[in-house]
N, CA and C of each residue as an Amber inpcrd file, in Angstrom:
protein
   336
  17.8510000  -0.1390000  22.1420000  19.1840000  -0.3090000  21.6610000
  18.9790000  -0.1400000  20.0730000  19.6950000   0.6770000  19.3770000
  19.7790000   0.9730000  17.9460000  20.6280000  -0.0990000  17.2990000
  20.2420000  -0.4150000  16.0950000  21.2320000  -1.3300000  15.3590000
  22.4020000  -0.7730000  14.9630000  23.4520000  -1.4660000  14.7040000
  24.7790000  -1.1730000  14.3330000  24.7600000  -1.0750000  12.8610000
  25.2960000   0.1410000  12.2500000  25.3160000   0.2000000  10.7520000
  26.2490000  -0.8320000  10.0930000  27.3340000  -1.1330000  10.7870000
  28.3240000  -2.2280000  10.3270000  27.5000000  -3.5660000  10.1830000
  26.6490000  -3.8700000  11.1140000  25.9410000  -5.2780000  11.1080000
  24.9430000  -5.1150000   9.6850000  24.2460000  -3.9730000   9.4500000
  23.4890000  -3.7090000   8.4920000  24.1330000  -3.7990000   7.0850000
  25.3800000  -3.1980000   6.9810000  26.1130000  -3.4220000   5.8990000
  26.5790000  -4.7320000   5.5800000  26.8400000  -5.6460000   6.6470000
  27.0870000  -6.9850000   6.4700000  25.9640000  -7.7010000   5.8990000
  24.7590000  -7.4930000   6.3430000  23.6590000  -8.1730000   5.9030000
  23.4140000  -7.7630000   4.3530000  23.4930000  -6.4560000   4.0070000
  23.3030000  -6.0200000   2.7490000  24.3480000  -6.6940000   1.7130000
  25.5490000  -6.9510000   2.1990000  26.5810000  -7.5950000   1.4790000
  26.2070000  -9.2220000   1.2350000  25.6420000  -9.6780000   2.3040000
  25.3590000 -11.1960000   2.3500000  24.2430000 -11.4570000   1.3450000
  23.4160000 -10.5360000   1.0110000  22.0860000 -10.7800000   0.2480000
  22.2270000 -10.1000000  -1.0930000  23.3800000  -9.6140000  -1.4570000
  23.5930000  -8.8410000  -2.7560000  23.2460000  -9.7340000  -4.0040000
  23.1510000 -10.8920000  -3.7420000  22.8890000 -11.7330000  -5.0550000
  21.2780000 -11.8890000  -5.2090000  20.5210000 -11.4070000  -4.2480000
  18.9940000 -11.4510000  -4.2380000  18.4560000 -10.5480000  -5.3120000
  19.0860000  -9.4280000  -5.6070000  18.7610000  -8.4070000  -6.4050000
  19.2860000  -7.0370000  -6.0530000  18.6380000  -5.9770000  -6.5110000
  19.1500000  -4.5990000  -5.9450000  18.7470000  -4.3560000  -4.6590000
  19.8120000  -4.0950000  -3.7720000  19.7260000  -3.9970000  -2.3750000
  20.1190000  -2.5970000  -1.9700000  19.1040000  -2.1130000  -1.0850000
  19.4030000  -0.7480000  -0.3760000  18.9040000  -0.8250000   1.0100000
  19.2320000  -0.0320000   1.8970000  18.7420000   0.0930000   3.1520000
  18.6390000   1.5230000   3.4670000  17.7710000   1.7490000   4.5430000
  17.7020000   3.1690000   5.1490000  17.2690000   3.0410000   6.4890000
  17.7820000   4.1410000   7.2260000  17.6230000   4.2510000   8.6580000
  16.3100000   4.6820000   8.8860000  15.6150000   4.1080000   9.8430000
  14.2830000   4.5220000  10.4490000  14.2290000   4.5070000  11.9460000
  14.0290000   5.5760000  12.5030000  13.9550000   5.6590000  13.9710000
  15.0000000   4.6880000  14.8080000  16.1490000   4.9040000  14.2650000
  17.2960000   4.1740000  14.9600000  17.5270000   2.8110000  14.4640000
  16.5400000   2.3070000  13.7160000  16.7280000   0.8540000  13.1410000
  16.6980000   0.9670000  11.6110000  16.7460000  -0.2660000  10.9990000
  16.9720000  -0.2020000   9.4100000  15.8710000  -1.0300000   8.7350000
  15.4600000  -0.5410000   7.6390000  14.6040000  -1.3070000   6.6030000
  15.4710000  -1.5790000   5.4200000  15.4110000  -2.7520000   5.0640000
  16.2200000  -3.3470000   3.9050000  15.3170000  -3.5630000   2.7300000
  15.6840000  -3.0630000   1.5970000  14.7330000  -3.2980000   0.3750000
  15.5670000  -4.1590000  -0.6270000  14.7890000  -5.0240000  -1.2630000
  15.4000000  -5.7730000  -2.4620000  14.3070000  -5.4580000  -3.5870000
  14.9400000  -4.9700000  -4.7250000  14.1850000  -4.5510000  -5.9240000
  12.9240000  -3.6420000  -5.4270000  13.3390000  -2.6690000  -4.6080000
  12.4400000  -1.7780000  -4.1300000  11.2120000  -2.2150000  -3.2670000
  11.4030000  -3.5140000  -2.7480000  10.2490000  -4.0920000  -1.8920000
  10.8610000  -4.1810000  -0.5200000  10.2610000  -3.7990000   0.4420000
  10.6710000  -3.9640000   1.9190000  10.6050000  -5.4120000   2.2740000
  11.7260000  -6.0160000   2.5100000  11.7870000  -7.4620000   2.7640000
  12.2930000  -7.7530000   4.2630000  13.2180000  -6.8090000   4.7710000
  13.8100000  -7.1270000   6.0730000  13.6700000  -5.7650000   7.0410000
  13.6610000  -5.9610000   8.2600000  13.8790000  -5.0170000   9.1280000
  14.9510000  -5.5770000  10.1020000  15.8220000  -4.5640000  10.3290000
  16.9580000  -4.9770000  11.2930000  16.7370000  -3.9950000  12.6130000
  16.4070000  -4.7620000  13.5980000  16.0880000  -3.9940000  14.8910000
  16.7870000  -4.6370000  16.0640000  17.6670000  -3.8390000  16.7800000
  18.4540000  -4.4120000  17.8950000  19.5230000  -5.4910000  17.2270000
  19.8660000  -5.1100000  16.1390000  20.8260000  -6.1190000  15.5280000
  20.3250000  -7.4540000  15.2970000  18.9660000  -7.6040000  15.1100000
  18.3420000  -8.8050000  14.8130000  17.6400000  -8.6520000  13.4860000
  17.4650000  -9.7750000  12.7970000  17.0690000  -9.8070000  11.3820000
  15.5600000 -10.2840000  11.3360000  14.6320000  -9.4650000  10.8650000
  13.1560000  -9.8170000  10.8490000  12.9420000  -9.7810000   9.2620000
  12.3520000 -10.9410000   8.7640000  12.0120000 -10.9400000   7.3580000
  10.5040000 -11.0460000   7.1940000   9.9760000 -10.2960000   6.1800000
   8.4870000 -10.1630000   5.9870000   8.0910000 -11.7520000   5.7460000
   6.9820000 -11.9800000   6.4990000   6.3640000 -13.2960000   6.2750000
   5.7750000 -13.6730000   5.0400000   6.1070000 -14.7520000   4.2730000
   5.5280000 -15.1750000   2.9090000   5.3980000 -16.6810000   3.0550000
   4.5050000 -17.2310000   2.3100000   4.3560000 -18.6770000   2.1540000
   5.6820000 -19.3650000   1.7000000   6.2640000 -18.6400000   0.7050000
   7.5710000 -19.2520000   0.1190000   8.7250000 -19.2030000   1.2240000
   8.7410000 -18.1960000   1.9390000   9.6590000 -18.0060000   2.9490000
   9.6290000 -19.0300000   4.0720000   8.3160000 -19.2360000   4.5870000
   7.8810000 -20.2380000   5.4720000   8.4730000 -21.6950000   5.0270000
   8.1690000 -21.9890000   3.6320000   8.4260000 -23.4350000   3.1830000
   9.9140000 -23.5600000   3.0570000  10.6880000 -22.3030000   2.8090000
  12.1350000 -22.3580000   2.7080000  12.9500000 -22.5570000   3.8940000
  12.3530000 -21.8920000   4.9360000  12.9180000 -21.8520000   6.3840000
  12.5860000 -23.1620000   6.9820000  11.3010000 -23.6890000   6.9250000
  10.9520000 -24.7540000   7.6380000  10.3690000 -24.5800000   8.9370000
  11.0960000 -24.7800000   9.9630000  10.6780000 -24.4400000  11.4330000
  10.9640000 -22.8370000  11.7070000   9.9190000 -21.9790000  11.4190000
  10.1690000 -20.6390000  11.4440000   9.8870000 -20.3120000  13.0500000
  10.6140000 -19.1720000  13.4480000  10.4230000 -18.4550000  14.6540000
   9.8160000 -17.1460000  14.3410000   8.6740000 -16.8410000  14.9360000
   8.0400000 -15.4880000  14.7440000   8.1720000 -14.7020000  15.9230000
   8.3880000 -13.3190000  15.3330000   8.4630000 -12.5130000  16.6280000
   8.2190000 -10.9620000  16.0110000   7.6960000  -9.9860000  16.7540000
   7.5440000  -8.7950000  16.2560000   8.7770000  -7.9910000  16.3020000
   9.1510000  -7.2310000  15.4270000  10.3890000  -6.5470000  15.3480000
  10.4910000  -5.3390000  16.3660000   9.3500000  -4.7630000  16.6440000
   9.2370000  -3.7930000  17.6660000   7.9030000  -3.8810000  18.2610000
   7.6770000  -3.2990000  19.4770000   6.2620000  -3.4570000  20.1970000
   5.1160000  -3.0170000  19.2400000   4.0250000  -3.7180000  19.1530000
   2.9190000  -3.5390000  18.5580000   2.9590000  -3.7230000  17.0760000
   4.0450000  -4.1860000  16.5720000   4.2520000  -4.6790000  15.1740000
   3.6330000  -6.0780000  14.8280000   3.3290000  -6.3090000  13.6990000
   3.0380000  -7.7230000  13.2910000   4.0380000  -8.5510000  13.4750000
   3.9460000  -9.8850000  13.6720000   5.0560000 -10.8420000  13.7800000
   5.7040000 -10.8630000  12.4180000   7.1220000 -11.1230000  12.4200000
   7.9240000 -11.4020000  11.2260000   8.6200000 -12.7030000  11.5310000
   9.2560000 -13.2830000  10.4680000  10.2440000 -14.2210000  10.6510000
  11.5970000 -13.8020000  11.2420000  11.7910000 -14.2330000  12.4130000
  13.0790000 -13.9680000  13.0290000  14.0770000 -14.7940000  12.4940000
  15.1880000 -14.3540000  11.9500000  16.2430000 -15.0230000  11.3030000
  17.4580000 -14.9670000  12.3580000  17.5190000 -16.2070000  13.1910000
  18.4840000 -16.1250000  14.2110000  19.8130000 -16.8560000  13.8470000
  19.7050000 -17.6720000  12.8870000  20.8400000 -18.5440000  12.2780000
  20.7660000 -18.3710000  10.8830000  21.8880000 -18.6270000  10.2200000
  21.9470000 -18.7550000   8.7740000  22.3560000 -17.5430000   8.0160000
  22.3770000 -16.3200000   8.6870000  22.7040000 -15.1530000   7.8940000
  24.1960000 -15.0860000   7.6890000  25.0150000 -16.0260000   8.0880000
  26.4750000 -16.2290000   7.7080000  26.5320000 -16.9180000   6.4230000
  25.4450000 -17.6700000   6.0330000  25.5470000 -18.3680000   4.6980000
  24.7580000 -17.4200000   3.6650000  25.7100000 -16.7280000   2.9080000
  25.1630000 -15.8030000   1.9060000  24.2330000 -16.4530000   0.9380000
  24.5900000 -17.6220000   0.3920000  23.7240000 -18.3230000  -0.4970000
  22.3580000 -18.6060000  -0.0040000  22.4430000 -19.1190000   1.1950000
  21.0180000 -19.4240000   1.8890000  20.1180000 -18.1710000   2.0160000
  20.8280000 -17.0150000   2.5730000  20.0670000 -15.9230000   2.9430000
  19.6720000 -15.1260000   1.7150000  20.4380000 -15.2570000   0.6460000
  20.1860000 -14.5800000  -0.7090000  18.9700000 -15.2810000  -1.2230000
  18.9170000 -16.5160000  -1.2780000  17.8990000 -17.3290000  -1.9090000
  16.6000000 -17.0140000  -1.1250000  16.5760000 -17.0190000   0.2690000
  15.5480000 -16.6510000   1.1500000  14.9030000 -15.2270000   0.7690000
  15.8610000 -14.3400000   0.7320000  15.3270000 -12.9350000   0.3040000
  14.6880000 -12.9160000  -1.0300000  15.2730000 -13.5150000  -1.9920000
  14.7340000 -13.6730000  -3.3320000  13.4640000 -14.2040000  -3.3780000
  13.1950000 -15.2300000  -2.7240000  11.8760000 -15.9340000  -2.7510000
  10.8230000 -15.1210000  -2.1250000  11.2920000 -14.3540000  -1.0410000
  10.3140000 -13.6250000  -0.2070000  10.0770000 -12.3530000  -1.2240000
  11.0510000 -11.6260000  -1.7910000  10.7450000 -10.5350000  -2.6560000
   9.8020000 -10.8490000  -3.7170000  10.0110000 -11.9650000  -4.3390000
   9.2160000 -12.3650000  -5.4800000   7.7500000 -12.4220000  -5.1790000
   7.3120000 -12.8000000  -3.8490000   6.1330000 -13.0360000  -3.3550000
   5.2950000 -11.7350000  -2.7970000   6.1390000 -10.6610000  -2.5120000
   5.6380000  -9.3900000  -2.0010000   5.1310000  -8.5600000  -3.1000000
   4.0400000  -7.8740000  -2.9630000   3.6200000  -6.8570000  -3.9330000
   4.5380000  -5.6660000  -4.0830000   4.5070000  -4.9530000  -5.2680000
   5.1280000  -3.6750000  -5.3920000   4.6870000  -2.6310000  -4.4600000
   5.4340000  -1.7850000  -3.9750000   4.8100000  -0.6380000  -3.1930000
   3.8470000   0.1390000  -3.9440000   2.9060000   0.6770000  -3.1860000
   2.0360000   1.6950000  -3.8940000   2.7020000   2.8410000  -4.3440000
   2.2740000   3.3740000  -5.4210000   2.9240000   4.6670000  -5.8490000
   2.1770000   5.8060000  -4.9880000   3.0910000   6.6660000  -4.6500000
   2.5580000   7.8620000  -3.6600000   2.0750000   8.9240000  -4.6440000
   0.7660000   9.3580000  -4.2830000   0.2390000  10.4180000  -5.0580000
   0.8380000  11.7600000  -4.6520000   1.0870000  12.5250000  -5.7380000
   1.7110000  13.9060000  -5.5010000   0.4630000  14.8240000  -5.1750000
   0.7190000  15.5450000  -4.1360000  -0.3720000  16.5820000  -3.8520000
  -0.3530000  17.8630000  -4.7780000  -1.4370000  18.0990000  -5.2600000
  -1.4340000  19.4360000  -6.2180000  -1.8030000  20.5290000  -5.2460000
  -1.0960000  21.6340000  -5.3020000  -1.3020000  22.8060000  -4.5430000
  -2.6210000  23.4830000  -5.3490000  -3.5050000  23.8750000  -4.4760000
  -4.7240000  24.6570000  -4.9510000  -4.3650000  26.1410000  -4.9970000
  -4.9080000  26.6840000  -6.0700000  -4.6870000  28.0650000  -6.3780000
  -5.8080000  28.9250000  -6.1280000  -6.2440000  28.9940000  -4.9160000
  -7.3890000  29.6380000  -4.4520000  -6.9600000  30.9820000  -3.7770000
């Protein structure tokens, strides 16, 4: 079952205080970015947060689950996404601990 874009928009609105938020559709599901770092996956209308030490400490008793088959476990956020302040803080803490994405190298065409 694919995620509902209305749910994705709702989550994006909930975390707008965390930084620059954008999302994109990928294979029927959604990746959510904060300050150009991938922080959340939304799969089957469930929220999966990239695992970090700061996120674990903030959440406390975390539930881990893979967002899709064969994926590494993420923090499954089952409750709390109605609380914009709490969710924004969690996303902000997570984003700060994640590395910047690697720059993609441009392919140079050979002139042979």
